[in-house]
DRENZAMI-589511 format. One record per atom (N, C-alpha, C): x, y, z. Coordinates in steps of 0.02 Angstrom, whole numbers, padded with zeros to 5 digits, always signed. Each point is the difference from the previous one (the first is absolute). Example, Ala and Ser with C-alpha at 12.3 -4.5 7.8 and 13.67 -1.06 7.14 Angstrom:
BEGIN
+00660-00284+00390;-00045+00059+00000;+00045+00060+00000;-00018+00053-00036;+00042+00059+00003;-00039+00055+00037;
END
This chain:
BEGIN
+00878+01029-00816;-00010-00082+00018;+00052-00008+00033;+00056+00034+00031;+00042-00032+00075;-00016-00017+00031;-00080+00036+00036;-00037-00040+00044;-00043-00034-00009;-00028-00003-00082;-00026-00074+00007;+00024-00069-00008;+00085+00019-00013;+00043-00069-00005;+00017+00008+00075;-00011+00013+00038;+00020-00010+00073;-00050-00052+00026;+00023-00053+00042;-00013-00072+00006;-00053+00014+00041;+00023+00038+00081;-00053+00030+00042;-00064+00040-00022;+00022+00040-00041;-00054+00048-00013;-00067-00048-00033;+00030-00038-00064;-00047-00038-00051;-00047-00047+00045;+00054-00020+00044;-00056-00049+00037;-00056+00031+00035;+00023+00025+00033;-00044+00039+00071;-00052+00017-00027;-00003+00054-00095;-00052+00025-00028;-00028-00056-00026;+00012-00058-00024;-00032-00047-00023;-00056-00051+00076;+00028+00018+00053;-00029-00001+00061;-00050+00041-00004;+00001+00048+00012;-00046+00069-00015;-00033-00029-00027;-00004+00019-00082;-00060+00007-00028;-00043-00074+00008;+00042-00057-00010;-00021-00068-00010;-00055-00017+00088;+00030+00022+00044;-00044+00006+00054;-00068+00033+00007;+00018+00062-00037;-00031+00062-00014;-00082-00032-00058;+00025-00038-00038;-00049-00014-00048;-00046-00068+00021;+00056-00040+00058;-00046-00061+00013;-00036+00021+00091;-00009+00078+00010;-00016+00002+00057;-00064-00013+00007;-00047+00021-00009;-00072-00010-00001;-00030-00038-00050;+00026-00055-00027;-00040-00030-00068;-00073-00038+00031;+00021-00030+00054;-00056-00058+00035;-00050+00052+00031;+00011+00049+00029;-00058+00049+00038;-00049+00030-00087;+00049+00018-00031;-00019+00028-00081;-00052-00053-00026;+00048-00069-00005;-00062-00026-00053;-00054-00038+00051;+00004+00015+00059;-00070-00003+00028;-00066+00025-00009;+00022+00073-00001;-00035+00059-00009;-00017+00002-00064;+00030-00001-00054;-00001+00008-00063;-00064-00061-00036;+00005-00071+00058;-00028-00060-00048;-00090-00003+00046;+00021+00039+00057;-00067+00014+00029;-00047+00050-00036;+00036+00051-00041;-00028+00052-00037;-00031-00024-00053;+00034-00051-00054;-00030-00008-00026;-00050-00078-00019;-00007-00014+00059;-00055-00043+00027;+00041-00073+00020;+00052-00004+00011;+00022-00069+00038;-00045-00018+00054;+00000-00055+00013;-00043-00017+00084;+00085-00004+00022;-00045-00021+00079;+00060-00003+00037;+00012-00060-00014;-00031-00052+00008;+00039-00059-00015;+00027-00026-00081;-00007+00045-00047;+00021-00003-00062;+00096+00042+00021;-00036+00032+00054;+00084+00030-00016;+00054-00053+00067;-00038-00005+00038;+00029-00076+00047;+00031-00043-00058;-00023-00028-00057;+00010-00047-00052;+00053+00037-00043;-00012+00046+00009;+00050+00043-00032;+00076-00004+00010;-00001+00029+00068;+00057+00009+00029;+00041-00096+00015;-00046-00023+00013;+00031-00084+00023;+00019-00020-00065;-00003+00025-00060;+00021-00005-00072;+00063+00025-00012;-00017+00077+00022;+00082+00031-00016;+00047-00037+00054;-00005-00022+00048;+00035-00022+00058;+00027-00060-00035;-00033-00046-00027;+00035-00066-00043;+00029+00032-00058;-00013+00032-00033;+00044-00002-00058;+00051+00061+00034;+00022+00004+00050;+00053+00049+00017;+00039-00068+00044;-00028-00051+00014;+00018-00072+00018;+00038-00053-00044;-00020+00009-00042;+00040-00059-00061;+00018+00038-00033;-00005+00093-00013;+00056+00032-00043;+00056+00016+00015;+00007+00024+00084;+00044+00013+00021;+00075-00026-00009;+00004-00078+00018;+00058-00043-00008;+00007+00006-00083;-00062+00004-00054;+00035-00015-00067;+00052+00051-00028;-00046+00068+00018;+00054+00074-00007;+00064-00004+00053;+00004-00049+00063;+00047+00000+00017;+00067-00036-00050;-00031-00068-00019;+00048-00048-00042;+00019+00037-00059;-00042+00029-00022;+00013+00052-00076;+00082+00039+00018;-00024+00047+00053;+00050+00034+00029;+00080-00030-00002;-00011-00067+00059;+00071-00026-00007;+00016-00028-00059;-00056-00021-00060;+00030-00058-00052;+00056+00055-00029;-00062+00069-00031;+00043+00053-00063;+00051+00034+00039;-00013-00001+00085;+00078+00028+00037;-00019+00083-00009;-00053+00000+00008;-00011+00105-00018;-00084+00022+00051;-00002+00021+00055;-00054+00028+00014;-00035+00055-00029;+00043+00024-00018;-00005+00085-00038;-00048-00017-00055;+00019-00035-00049;-00040-00031-00074;-00080-00004+00024;-00003-00053+00059;-00067-00026+00000;-00043+00045+00053;+00042+00045+00053;-00034+00066+00023;-00019+00051-00072;+00015+00035-00036;-00006+00038-00066;-00048-00035-00023;-00006-00060-00008;-00080-00030-00043;-00040-00008+00057;+00018+00001+00055;-00072-00006+00060;-00016+00088-00011;+00049+00042+00013;-00031+00068+00002;-00039+00013-00057;+00016-00011-00036;-00011+00035-00047;-00095-00035-00029;+00009-00065+00009;-00086-00029-00004;-00026+00027+00074;+00017+00027+00055;-00045+00012+00042;-00029+00089-00010;+00061+00049-00069;-00022+00060+00000;-00053-00014-00036;-00002-00032-00060;-00065-00012-00036;-00059-00017+00013;+00015-00068+00055;-00069-00027+00025;-00022+00046+00038;+00032+00061+00070;-00024+00036+00029;-00041+00054-00027;+00028+00030-00066;-00033+00049-00032;-00061-00023-00031;-00007-00071-00036;-00067-00027-00007;-00041-00033+00035;-00013-00006+00045;-00034-00023+00057;-00044+00042+00013;+00006+00078-00001;-00074+00031+00005;-00037+00007-00078;+00019-00012-00037;-00033+00012-00073;-00028-00072+00003;+00023-00072+00036;-00054-00034-00012;-00062-00009+00000;-00025-00013-00073;-00091+00006-00011;-00026-00058+00041;+00038-00039+00018;-00078-00052+00029;+00053-00040+00062;-00023-00033+00057;+00007-00032+00048;+00051-00052-00017;-00014-00049-00030;+00066-00036-00051;+00062+00029-00009;-00021+00045-00056;+00068+00035-00013;+00061+00013+00054;-00057+00023+00073;+00038+00030+00057;+00033-00066+00023;-00034-00061+00014;+00031-00040+00019;+00042-00025-00060;+00014+00007-00034;+00054-00024-00062;+00056+00052+00012;-00004+00044-00007;+00054+00042+00031;+00015+00021+00057;-00030-00018+00047;+00020-00004+00078;+00038-00061+00014;-00003-00054-00037;+00045-00067+00005;+00045-00016-00026;+00006+00036-00058;+00060+00001-00051;+00041+00072+00038;-00018+00049+00024;+00041+00043+00063;+00028-00057+00051;-00046-00022+00033;+00023-00043+00058;+00071-00047-00030;-00006-00038-00042;+00055-00054-00063;+00055+00055+00008;-00002+00049-00013;+00069+00034-00027;+00039+00038+00068;-00045+00020+00030;+00025+00033+00070;+00014-00034+00066;-00046-00070-00001;+00021-00034+00049;+00046-00009+00028;+00080+00000-00038;+00057-00017+00014;+00062+00049-00004;-00052+00073-00008;+00044+00054-00017;+00040+00009+00068;-00024+00017+00047;+00041+00012+00052;+00038-00042+00010;-00006-00077+00033;+00045-00056+00017;+00056+00005-00035;-00017+00011-00073;+00067+00001-00060;+00054+00040+00042;-00051+00082+00013;+00038+00026-00011;+00058+00011+00069;-00044-00023+00050;+00039-00031+00078;+00054-00010-00004;-00012-00074-00047;+00058-00026+00008;+00057+00025-00037;-00003+00047-00059;+00029+00042-00056;+00053+00044+00064;-00036+00029+00033;+00022+00065+00051;+00066-00046+00052;-00028-00043+00018;+00019-00057+00061;+00071-00016-00032;-00008-00025-00049;+00074-00022-00038;+00029+00068-00012;+00001+00047-00031;+00036+00058+00004;+00038+00034+00066;-00053-00008+00046;+00026+00030+00054;+00055-00041+00046;+00014-00060-00015;+00047-00077+00030;+00071+00054+00015;+00021+00025-00034;+00059+00023+00005;+00004+00080+00024;-00041+00021-00008;-00005+00080-00008;+00013+00027+00072;+00026+00046-00001;+00051+00039+00072;-00047+00056-00003;-00026+00038-00029;-00018+00073-00007;-00088+00010+00029;-00021-00058-00043;-00073-00016+00022;-00021-00074+00033;-00061-00013+00022;-00044-00060+00000;-00057-00016-00024;-00007-00055+00010;-00096-00007-00031;-00039+00046+00052;+00013-00003+00039;-00030+00070+00029;-00019+00044-00037;+00046+00045+00005;+00017+00069-00022;-00044+00007-00047;-00003-00059-00062;-00028+00009-00063;-00068-00026+00016;-00017-00042+00056;-00075-00032-00034;-00040+00046+00051;+00029+00055+00029;-00059+00065+00045;-00022+00015-00027;+00028+00028-00075;-00029+00029-00062;-00059-00019-00002;-00015-00063-00022;-00056-00039+00003;-00063+00046+00031;+00010-00040+00081;-00024+00047+00047;-00038+00059-00004;+00052+00052-00022;-00012+00054-00007;-00062+00013-00061;+00021-00036-00060;-00049+00008-00065;-00073-00019+00021;+00020-00067+00049;-00097-00031+00038;-00032+00062+00029;+00056+00032+00046;-00025+00038+00045;-00056+00062-00032;+00061+00019-00053;-00040+00075-00034;-00048-00021-00015;+00011-00034-00056;-00069-00046-00048;-00058+00012+00043;+00015-00036+00056;-00061-00003+00048;-00039+00049+00026;+00028+00050+00016;-00015+00054+00012;-00048+00026-00040;+00041+00015-00074;-00052+00037-00035;-00058-00045-00025;+00012-00074-00003;-00065-00029+00000;-00059+00030+00019;+00020-00020+00092;-00051+00033+00042;-00048+00049-00007;+00043+00029-00027;-00048+00086-00036;-00009-00007-00064;+00016-00041-00035;-00033+00006-00074;-00078-00020+00008;+00012-00074+00025;-00051-00047+00004;-00059+00047+00022;+00001+00038+00060;-00051+00036+00001;-00033+00049-00024;+00050+00024-00064;-00042+00046-00031;-00004-00003-00080;+00064-00067-00029;-00019-00018-00063;-00017-00062-00016;-00018-00021-00059;-00014-00081-00021;+00082-00027+00006;-00030-00062+00032;+00048-00064+00007;+00046-00009-00044;-00035-00004-00093;+00056-00013-00041;+00035+00047-00038;+00011+00071+00061;+00064+00043-00042;+00062-00039+00054;-00020-00044+00042;+00065-00024+00017;+00046-00048-00007;-00055-00047-00078;+00060-00032-00040;+00049+00040-00043;-00058+00049-00047;+00069+00043-00028;+00035-00004+00022;+00008+00028+00089;+00059+00030+00033;+00022-00038+00004;-00003-00068+00024;+00048-00071-00005;+00032-00014-00066;-00029+00034-00060;+00039-00026-00060;+00055+00058-00015;-00008+00057+00046;+00063+00041-00009;+00044-00017+00046;+00000-00031+00059;+00028-00021+00045;+00058-00054-00051;-00062-00046-00011;+00053-00066-00022;+00043+00013-00067;-00019+00055-00050;+00027+00024-00032;+00093+00035+00007;-00023+00057+00080;+00069-00002+00002;+00054-00060+00033;-00051-00048+00044;+00035-00064+00029;+00037-00007-00085;-00004-00016-00039;-00001-00051-00055;+00063+00042-00035;-00015+00066+00018;+00071+00040-00040;+00054+00011+00032;-00001+00009+00078;+00061-00007+00032;+00019-00088+00002;-00039-00054-00012;+00026-00072+00006;+00034-00004-00080;-00025+00037-00053;+00056-00007-00068;+00043+00022+00007;+00004+00056+00034;+00072+00059-00018;+00033-00058+00067;+00004-00018+00032;+00057-00044+00087;+00024-00049-00058;+00067+00023+00017;+00030-00063-00038;+00068-00019+00066;-00059-00026+00040;+00054-00020+00057;+00008-00095+00007;-00045-00015-00047;-00022-00086-00004;+00064-00041+00001;+00021+00043-00030;+00042-00052-00041;+00083-00017+00052;+00006+00035+00044;+00044-00010+00063;-00027-00052+00050;-00060-00030-00005;-00011-00049+00034;+00022-00056-00027;-00005-00009-00071;+00019-00080-00021;+00060-00003-00036;+00060-00052+00021;+00052-00009-00060;-00013-00043-00066;+00038+00018-00027;-00013-00058-00070;-00030-00064+00000;+00042-00020+00062;-00013-00056+00013;-00036-00046+00026;-00039+00047+00046;-00057+00001+00036;-00055+00010-00060;+00008+00030-00070;-00052+00013-00030;-00027-00068-00041;+00073-00037+00001;+00004-00040-00032;-00048-00084+00042;-00010+00023+00062;-00052-00076+00044;-00058+00034+00002;-00035-00058-00003;-00076-00014-00013;-00042+00022+00077;-00058-00011+00013;-00007+00026+00070;+00000-00100+00022;-00008+00011+00076;+00034-00080+00007;-00066-00004+00048;-00071-00005-00023;-00058-00029+00033;-00011-00055+00044;+00037-00041-00033;+00025-00076+00020;+00020+00000+00076;+00058+00025-00027;+00035+00007+00088;-00026+00038+00046;-00042+00059-00010;-00039+00039+00039;-00050-00035+00039;-00042-00024-00029;-00029-00045+00021;+00015-00072+00029;+00056-00013+00011;+00047-00056+00022;+00026+00021+00089;-00028+00082-00012;+00047+00011+00073;-00045-00001+00053;+00015-00031+00067;-00073+00019+00036;-00014+00075+00054;+00059+00028-00028;+00005+00070+00032;-00055+00047-00035;+00002-00020-00061;-00067+00009-00037;-00079-00006+00012;+00030-00060+00017;-00097-00030+00023;-00019+00030+00074;+00057-00008+00030;+00000+00011+00076;-00037+00087-00011;+00014+00025-00033;+00004+00077-00003;-00066-00012-00030;-00016-00010-00051;-00060-00017-00026;-00063+00000+00028;+00032-00062+00053;-00067-00001+00033;-00010+00056+00068;+00041+00028+00022;+00000+00061+00041;-00027+00054-00040;+00008+00021-00040;-00014+00042-00038;-00081+00008-00028;-00023-00070-00024;-00069-00016-00003;-00045+00014+00062;+00033-00030+00069;-00038-00011+00056;+00003+00080+00037;+00047+00018+00011;-00008+00088+00022;-00018+00059-00052;+00002-00025-00040;-00043+00064-00056;-00081-00020+00004;-00006-00047+00005;-00080-00032+00005;-00030+00068+00038;-00009+00029+00035;-00050+00033+00020;+00012+00063-00026;+00076+00020-00030;-00003+00088-00026;-00029+00028-00055;-00017-00026-00029;-00042+00014-00079;-00064-00002+00037;-00053-00019+00046;-00047-00009+00041;+00000+00071+00012;+00043+00006+00073;+00000+00053+00025;+00015+00075-00030;+00015-00004-00051;+00009+00065-00040;-00061+00019-00040;-00005-00046-00022;-00086+00006-00028;-00051+00001+00033;+00020+00004+00061;-00082-00011+00037;+00012+00066+00054;+00067+00019+00005;+00008+00055+00046;-00033+00068-00013;+00013+00005-00048;-00071+00064-00013;-00073-00014+00027;-00032-00045-00020;-00044-00026+00045;-00018+00015+00065;+00049-00011+00037;-00001+00001+00050;+00012+00090+00036;+00043+00026-00036;-00009+00065+00002;-00057+00046-00014;-00051-00035-00047;-00043+00052-00011;-00064-00043+00021;-00010-00028+00056;-00045-00049+00046;+00003+00087+00065;+00057+00026+00015;+00037+00034+00045;-00025+00057-00017;-00019+00010-00073;-00019+00091-00023;+00066+00027-00031;+00043-00056-00036;+00036+00036-00028;-00021+00008-00075;+00024+00054-00027;-00014+00000-00095;+00072-00016-00053;-00012-00004-00063;+00031-00019-00034;+00068+00050-00016;+00003+00058+00000;+00034+00037-00011;+00030-00003+00076;-00032-00007+00056;+00040-00002+00075;+00050-00063-00013;-00007-00066-00010;+00035-00058-00026;+00048+00017-00056;+00002+00024-00048;+00043+00025-00055;+00038+00058+00045;-00003+00035+00042;+00063+00034+00035;+00024-00042+00036;-00015-00038+00049;+00042-00041+00042;+00050-00048-00045;-00043-00036-00060;+00060-00028-00041;+00023+00057-00005;+00010+00046-00031;+00067+00045-00004;+00033+00011+00049;-00023+00027+00062;+00036+00000+00046;+00059-00060+00017;-00033-00046-00009;+00029-00069+00019;+00067-00005-00048;-00038+00027-00064;+00081-00015-00044;+00052+00060+00013;-00016+00031+00035;+00058+00047+00002;+00036-00016+00068;-00038-00021+00051;+00046-00017+00059;+00042-00070-00031;+00001-00039-00042;+00047-00058-00018;+00068+00016-00031;-00011+00079-00008;+00068+00024-00026;+00061-00011+00045;-00016+00043+00061;+00042-00018+00032;+00034-00080+00033;-00047-00029+00004;+00018-00081-00002;+00030-00009-00036;-00004+00014-00092;+00025-00017-00037;+00067+00007+00001;+00035+00058+00014;+00062+00012+00020;+00031-00030+00052;-00033-00045+00041;+00037-00023+00049;+00000-00082-00007;-00021-00008-00077;+00011-00077-00016;+00078-00023-00026;+00024+00021+00000;+00082+00000-00020;+00020-00020+00062;-00019+00032+00038;+00050-00004+00092;-00040-00082+00038;-00068+00018-00010;-00047-00076+00030;+00025-00060-00026;-00006+00002-00080;+00030-00069-00033;+00078+00011+00019;+00047+00020+00011;+00069-00010+00017;-00004-00039+00077;-00048+00041+00040;+00001-00049+00059;-00033-00076+00001;-00045+00009-00043;-00056-00055+00022;+00009-00049-00071;+00023+00014-00060;-00008-00040-00050;-00078+00024-00048;-00014-00052-00018;-00052-00003-00069;-00055-00042+00046;+00003-00044+00049;-00022-00037+00036;-00049+00054+00077;+00060+00030+00028;-00013+00045+00063;-00036+00040-00035;+00018+00043-00078;-00060+00056-00008;-00077-00034-00001;-00022-00070-00024;-00053-00023-00005;-00037-00008+00051;+00042-00037+00057;-00008-00011+00065;-00036+00060+00032;+00041+00065-00012;-00021+00080+00031;-00065+00022-00044;-00016-00007-00052;-00048+00009-00037;-00060-00057+00015;+00009-00052+00016;-00070-00024+00022;-00014+00020+00062;+00030-00012+00057;-00026+00015+00056;-00031+00061+00017;+00012+00044-00067;-00030+00070+00009;-00083-00039-00030;+00031-00026-00052;-00069-00018-00016;-00064-00036+00042;+00035-00046+00052;-00057-00015+00060;-00006+00045+00028;+00022+00055+00020;-00011+00048+00044;-00065+00029-00041;-00001+00030-00078;-00036+00020-00036;-00085-00035+00025;+00026-00060-00028;-00055-00046+00016;-00040+00007+00079;+00033-00002+00036;-00032+00025+00070;-00034+00042+00023;+00027+00066-00049;-00015+00074-00003;-00072-00015-00014;-00020-00062-00057;-00063+00022-00042;-00055-00054+00037;+00048-00036+00049;-00061-00047+00037;-00046+00028+00054;+00034+00043+00018;-00004+00036+00077;-00010+00092+00005;+00035+00043-00060;-00004+00062+00021;-00100+00030-00028;+00005+00022+00018;-00084+00029+00013;-00008+00071-00060;+00061+00044+00037;-00019+00062-00050;+00065+00000-00062;-00028+00066-00033;+00047-00009-00054;+00066+00022+00005;+00027+00046+00035;+00057+00017+00042;+00042-00058+00001;-00050-00068+00048;+00056-00045-00008;-00001-00047-00032;-00044+00004-00053;-00014-00060-00070;+00058+00042-00033;+00023+00059-00003;+00046+00031-00048;+00060-00022+00033;+00017+00006+00071;+00062-00011+00040;+00024-00092-00035;-00041-00026+00013;+00009-00077-00038;+00007+00008-00073;-00045+00043-00042;+00026-00003-00049;+00056+00019-00025;+00031+00047+00034;+00081+00013-00019;+00057-00057+00018;-00027-00044+00033;+00034-00060-00009;+00023-00019-00040;-00040-00012-00050;+00038-00020-00056;+00047+00011-00040;+00014+00075+00034;+00055+00015-00047;+00081-00021-00009;+00012-00047+00073;+00063-00045-00007;-00005-00065-00034;-00067-00015-00008;-00014-00065-00038;+00018+00023-00073;-00023+00074-00020;+00011+00018-00067;+00093-00013-00009;+00021+00051+00037;+00087+00026+00021;+00034-00050+00005;-00031-00046+00039;+00060-00041+00028;-00010-00060-00028;-00067-00035+00012;-00016-00068-00027;-00012+00011-00070;-00011+00028-00032;-00001-00004-00072;+00071-00013-00052;+00058+00059+00030;+00060-00002-00018;+00037-00067+00026;-00030-00015+00067;+00041-00074+00018;-00022-00061-00041;-00068+00010-00022;-00018-00064-00037;+00041+00007-00087;+00007+00061-00029;+00036+00008-00037;+00070-00024-00018;+00037+00026+00074;+00065-00021+00007;+00028-00086+00012;-00064-00003+00026;+00008-00099+00036;-00010-00034-00052;-00061+00017-00063;-00003-00039-00053;+00050+00003-00055;+00043+00042-00002;+00053+00009-00047;+00065-00031+00022;-00022-00015+00093;+00065-00039+00000;-00018-00073-00004;-00047-00025+00023;-00022-00070-00014;+00001-00015-00111;-00007+00052-00015;-00003-00012-00087;+00067-00030-00028;+00000-00056-00048;+00044-00024-00032;+00021+00044-00051;+00078+00015-00040;+00014+00064-00034;-00054+00008-00066;-00017+00078-00022;-00037-00001-00031;-00086-00036-00007;-00004-00001+00064;-00082-00025+00027;-00020+00055+00026;+00035+00039+00028;-00046+00057+00043;-00066+00039-00003;-00001+00025-00052;-00074+00014-00036;-00036-00053+00021;-00002-00055-00029;-00061-00068+00005;-00004+00001+00089;+00054-00010+00027;-00018-00024+00070;-00026+00047+00036;+00001+00075-00023;-00028+00062+00036;-00086-00013-00029;+00004+00008-00057;-00072-00011-00026;-00030-00053+00013;+00026-00068+00012;-00060-00058+00022;-00008+00015+00076;+00050+00012+00020;-00019+00013+00080;-00053+00034-00010;+00003+00071-00022;-00053+00037+00021;-00062+00007-00045;+00011-00022-00049;-00073-00035-00060;-00045-00048+00045;+00044-00049+00007;-00026-00050+00039;-00015-00035+00045;+00055-00002+00066;-00022+00017+00056;-00017+00036+00036;+00014+00073-00005;-00031+00054+00021;-00103+00024-00040;+00008-00016-00068;-00055+00002-00042;-00064-00055+00018;+00041-00056+00038;-00042-00069-00014;-00036+00031+00080;+00052+00012+00061;-00026-00011+00059;-00040+00092+00004;+00010+00025-00046;-00050+00067-00005;-00067-00004-00026;-00011-00065-00040;-00057+00003-00031;-00053-00055+00067;+00051-00042+00034;-00029-00042+00032;-00023+00045+00066;+00025+00057+00019;+00003+00018+00062;-00065+00035-00018;+00001+00040-00072;-00069+00042+00006;-00053-00019+00015;+00003-00093-00054;-00071-00045+00010;-00012+00019+00078;+00045-00047+00028;-00011-00035+00059;-00015+00070+00051;+00047+00057-00021;-00046+00072+00066;-00054+00027-00005;-00036-00015-00073;-00077+00024-00020;-00029-00058+00044;+00003-00069-00014;-00039-00049+00031;+00009+00017+00087;+00057+00018+00031;-00003+00040+00061;-00055+00037+00045;+00013+00050-00062;-00010+00051+00020;-00089+00017-00006;-00030-00050-00068;-00060-00008+00004;-00010-00049+00058;+00018-00048+00040;-00022-00043+00051;+00014+00043+00051;+00067+00020+00019;+00002+00037+00093;+00016+00056-00009;+00017+00043-00050;+00019+00068+00008;+00066+00017-00025;+00025+00071-00039;+00056+00016+00005;+00052-00007+00032;-00006+00011+00069;+00066-00009+00057;+00001-00071-00001;-00056-00037+00014;+00006-00079+00013;+00060-00004-00055;-00006+00005-00065;+00052-00015-00055;+00072+00032+00011;+00002+00059+00033;+00060+00023+00007;+00062-00034+00057;-00042-00020+00063;+00008-00061+00034;+00025-00068+00001;-00041-00016-00058;+00017-00059-00021;+00084-00006-00065;-00015+00082-00031;+00045+00001-00034;+00073+00007+00011;-00015+00043+00087;+00066+00002+00032;+00034-00062+00017;-00027-00057+00017;+00005-00052+00022;+00061-00030-00059;-00040-00017-00046;+00014+00013-00062;+00081+00009-00038;+00018+00067+00023;+00062+00020-00011;+00055+00001+00059;-00013+00003+00065;+00025-00055+00048;+00016-00055-00003;-00040-00045-00020;+00034-00078-00015;+00046+00002-00073;-00008+00043-00051;+00060+00006-00047;+00056+00048+00012;-00002+00036+00057;+00071+00018+00029;+00021-00055+00027;-00039-00030+00046;+00059-00087+00031;+00001-00035-00034;-00038-00002-00058;+00029-00068-00068;+00078+00062-00002;-00007+00039-00028;+00061+00051-00036;+00069-00019+00069;-00017+00017+00043;+00050-00011+00059;+00036-00044-00001;-00046-00073-00013;+00026-00071+00004;+00023-00017-00067;-00012+00022-00037;+00044-00039-00069;+00056+00064-00001;+00006+00051+00029;+00059+00038-00005;+00045-00037+00045;-00037-00007+00055;+00055-00043+00054;+00029-00067-00059;-00045-00039-00014;+00001-00083-00052;+00070+00041-00042;-00026+00032-00074;+00064+00036-00035;+00058+00014+00037;+00010+00021+00037;+00055+00047+00045;+00044-00071+00003;-00037-00045+00042;+00026-00079+00017;+00039-00012-00064;-00060-00022-00033;+00033-00042-00070;+00063+00033-00031;-00004+00071-00022;+00044+00019-00017;+00057-00005+00029;+00001+00006+00061;+00059-00012+00038;+00032-00051+00010;-00034-00072-00011;+00005-00071+00009;+00036-00011-00060;-00010+00030-00072;+00029-00001-00061;+00061+00039-00004;
END
């Protein structure tokens, strides 16, 4: 019990099992939905609908957490729902019931990791024994291990068994969240009496400039990730190879997360995002011009600084511009609406470009979009710095 009460161990375990539970969800549903008779058009519409659910309800859950001043309670409810729905999906008797279960699952789980990220970032602020990266790396380990198992299991067993495994992982995650007693240290009694200050947040130019940057920069990312397996399959790769590379990629993230604290102290949250964004551009350039699987995989691992530096920088910066007791809503509104709407538009436009000019042209155009976003980020950062100095 003493070990379960340890903050670092508890948060690390939640990341390990939580990311393990979510590691292959998108691929699982594609393969399972194909097996039960959904067409490619229907699957595309389902994923678009799920993305819309995530956009609409991430800020909702963020507001509820800020209002109640408890992320832990919301995560427990989300996790229990995920356990039940994951276990029920393979037994669903019809396509309609599968859709209902999957949409409800998306509703409950869409904000799970953003809210947990915000909770961990809050707890790590004054810690000297560990930092955000040393905890978050366990999420990469859980993701990697599940990808390895997934790649092997799907070659020999029914994909439906993956959903039962996900239910077990979520059950363990909920147990660790339930036993975690560290949340009270984040909030003072006075702060508990304050309500989320959404109007103040929406009146801040920092928020809207950051919103525009995130929208523009993240426009290509979902499409790039979704279509990358197709690029590999065209070069003769297999599902098992793709899962293996995803696993290797996740393991390589671990040393980068260990460096996160040192890099953050030298560059700050904006510097973290800038480093990560530059590697995203390198990745897109590689996807545009690389002709062999080894070169494509070298380009693929450029996503690591994005995950290990850009996303933590995004979390830290969103907290820095958030009014008191509005941190969860700020993060989930940016991640849900800015990233979500840009992802929907990016996927749609990416499909049009591929049909008319090919997948390589899509990557080239999206490289230009990302570079434009970085330039905008640099200009607005300079302007905000001058504005703060003038005040």
